[in-house]
C-alpha positions in Angstrom: 104.8 91.1 83.2 106.8 88.5 85.1 106.2 88.4 88.9 108.9 87.1 91.2 108.1 86.0 94.7 110.9 85.8 97.1 110.5 83.7 100.3 113.3 83.3 102.9 112.8 80.2 105.0 114.3 78.8 108.2 113.1 75.7 109.9 109.6 75.8 108.5 109.2 72.1 107.7 105.9 71.8 109.7 104.0 74.4 107.6 105.8 75.1 104.4 103.9 72.5 102.3 100.6 73.9 103.4 101.7 77.4 102.9 102.8 76.7 99.3 99.9 74.6 98.0 97.0 76.0 100.0 98.0 79.7 100.2 100.8 80.9 97.9 100.0 79.0 94.7 96.3 79.9 94.4 97.2 83.6 95.3 100.0 83.9 92.8 98.1 82.2 90.0 95.2 84.7 90.5 97.6 87.6 90.5 99.9 87.0 87.5 100.0 84.9 84.4 103.8 84.7 84.4 105.6 84.1 87.7 108.6 82.6 89.4 108.8 81.5 93.1 112.2 81.7 94.8 112.5 79.9 98.1 115.7 80.7 100.0 116.6 78.0 102.6 118.6 79.8 105.2 120.6 76.9 106.6 117.5 75.1 108.1 118.3 72.3 110.5 115.0 70.5 110.0 113.5 69.0 106.8 112.7 72.4 105.2 115.2 71.9 102.3 114.0 68.4 101.5 110.4 69.6 101.4 111.3 72.6 99.2 113.2 70.4 96.8 110.1 68.2 96.5 108.0 71.3 95.9 110.4 72.5 93.2 110.0 69.2 91.4 106.3 70.1 90.7 107.0 73.1 88.5 109.9 74.7 86.6 108.7 78.0 87.9 109.9 77.2 91.4 113.6 77.7 92.4 115.3 76.8 95.6 118.4 78.7 96.7 120.2 76.8 99.5 122.5 78.8 101.7 125.5 77.0 103.2 124.5 77.9 106.7 122.1 80.1 108.7 123.0 83.7 107.7 119.9 85.3 109.0 116.8 86.7 107.4 118.4 89.8 105.9 121.0 87.9 104.0 118.5 85.3 102.9 116.2 87.9 101.6 119.0 89.7 99.8 120.0 86.4 98.1 116.4 86.0 96.9 116.3 89.5 95.5 119.6 88.9 93.6 118.1 85.7 92.1 114.8 87.3 91.0 114.3 88.1 87.3 110.8 89.6 87.4 109.5 93.0 86.4 108.2 93.2 90.0 109.3 91.3 93.1 107.2 90.5 96.1 109.0 89.5 99.3 107.1 87.7 102.1 107.5 85.2 105.0 106.6 81.5 104.6 104.8 81.1 108.0 101.4 82.4 106.7 101.5 85.7 108.7 102.0 87.6 105.4 98.8 86.7 103.6 99.5 86.0 99.9 95.8 86.6 99.2 96.5 90.4 99.0 99.0 90.0 96.1 96.5 91.7 93.7 96.5 94.8 95.8 100.3 95.1 95.7 100.3 94.7 91.9 97.5 97.2 91.4 99.4 99.9 93.2 102.6 98.9 91.3 100.8 99.2 88.0 99.5 102.7 88.9 103.1 103.9 89.5 104.3 102.8 92.9 107.9 101.5 92.7 107.8 100.2 96.3 104.6 98.9 98.0 104.9 98.2 101.7 102.8 95.9 103.8 101.9 97.4 107.2 100.5 95.2 109.9 97.3 96.4 111.6 97.5 96.5 115.4 97.5 93.0 116.9 95.9 92.8 120.3 97.5 89.5 121.0 101.0 91.0 121.1 102.4 91.3 124.5 103.1 94.7 126.1 106.8 94.2 126.0 106.9 93.3 122.3 104.6 96.2 121.5 106.8 98.6 123.4 110.0 97.2 121.8 108.5 97.6 118.4 107.6 101.2 119.0 111.1 101.9 120.5 112.7 100.4 117.4 110.9 102.6 115.0 111.5 105.7 117.1 115.2 105.1 117.3 115.5 104.2 113.7 113.6 107.2 112.5 115.6 109.5 114.8 119.1 108.4 113.6 118.4 107.4 110.0 118.1 109.6 106.9 115.0 107.7 105.9 111.9 106.9 107.9 110.0 103.6 108.4 106.2 103.7 109.0 105.5 101.9 112.3 104.5 98.3 111.8 105.8 98.3 108.3 107.1 94.8 107.4 109.4 93.0 105.0 106.2 92.0 103.1 106.6 94.3 100.2 106.7 94.7 96.4 109.7 96.3 94.7 110.1 97.3 91.1 113.0 96.0 89.0 114.5 99.5 89.1 114.5 99.3 92.9 116.1 95.9 92.7 118.9 97.2 90.5 119.8 99.9 93.0 119.4 97.6 96.0 122.0 95.3 94.5 124.6 98.1 94.7 124.6 98.0 98.5 127.5 96.2 100.0 126.6 96.4 103.7 126.8 93.1 105.6 124.9 94.2 108.6 121.7 95.4 107.0 118.0 96.0 107.6 116.5 95.2 104.2 113.4 97.3 104.4 115.4 100.2 105.7 117.7 100.1 102.8 114.8 99.9 100.3 113.1 102.8 101.9 116.4 104.8 102.0 116.6 104.6 98.2 113.7 107.0 98.0 111.6 105.5 95.3 107.8 106.2 95.1 106.1 104.3 97.9 102.6 103.2 98.7 101.2 101.3 101.7 98.8 98.4 102.2 97.5 97.6 105.6 96.7 94.0 106.5 95.7 91.8 109.4 98.4 89.2 110.3 96.9 85.7 110.6 98.2 83.2 113.0 101.3 81.1 112.1 100.4 78.0 110.1 102.6 75.8 112.3 105.3 75.8 115.0 106.9 78.9 116.6 108.5 81.9 114.9 112.0 81.2 113.6 112.3 84.7 112.2 111.0 88.0 113.5 107.3 88.7 112.7 108.3 92.0 110.9 
C-alpha cells in the first residue's frame, strides 16, 4: 500500500516547518510504510515556498507543486489529487487544525471497505455565533439544492480511494467545492469525528472547513 498525503498551502510560513516535522511526519510514519507527501503551494506571498523546498530536500518522498499564482484552495487541492499516485489519498490542511495523529483511523476504515472517509469536526465552542450560523446555513442550502448531501461540519480532511481519484479527475468544473464533488460521486462513505486543535501559527489563510 502506498499512501499519498495532499496538503494545499497558502502563506503558512510561520507554522509549516513545525507542522511537517512535529506533527505530519511522525503520524504518517506510524500509519504507512510507503508514502508520499505532496505539498501544493497556492501562490503564497510569504516564505512558504522556500520552506517547502527546503523540507523537500530532506526526503525524495516529498514533492512540492508550485502554482503560478493564488488560485484558491479548491484548485490547489485538485492539483494535489491529480499529482497523487497512492492507493489511498489523504487530504488535509497544513495549519494543524486537521490533526494528522488520526491517520490510522482513516486507513482502518479504508481497509475495511470505505472508499471515502470524511473527517467531521466536533462542535467548537470558541466559534462565534455568526460563523456558526453561517456554517449551518451553508449546509442547509447546499443540501437543499444539490443532488448529494454533506454532513454538517464535514471537512476537506478526508481519505479517498484511488478509484475515487480516477472518477474525480473526470470533472472539468472550474468553480468547484471539492468535498461536494467527492460526495456526489456516490462511493461508500464512512465518517470520523475529531476535535479541531488551535492553529499552529498566524491567522487562517484558508477556510477552516
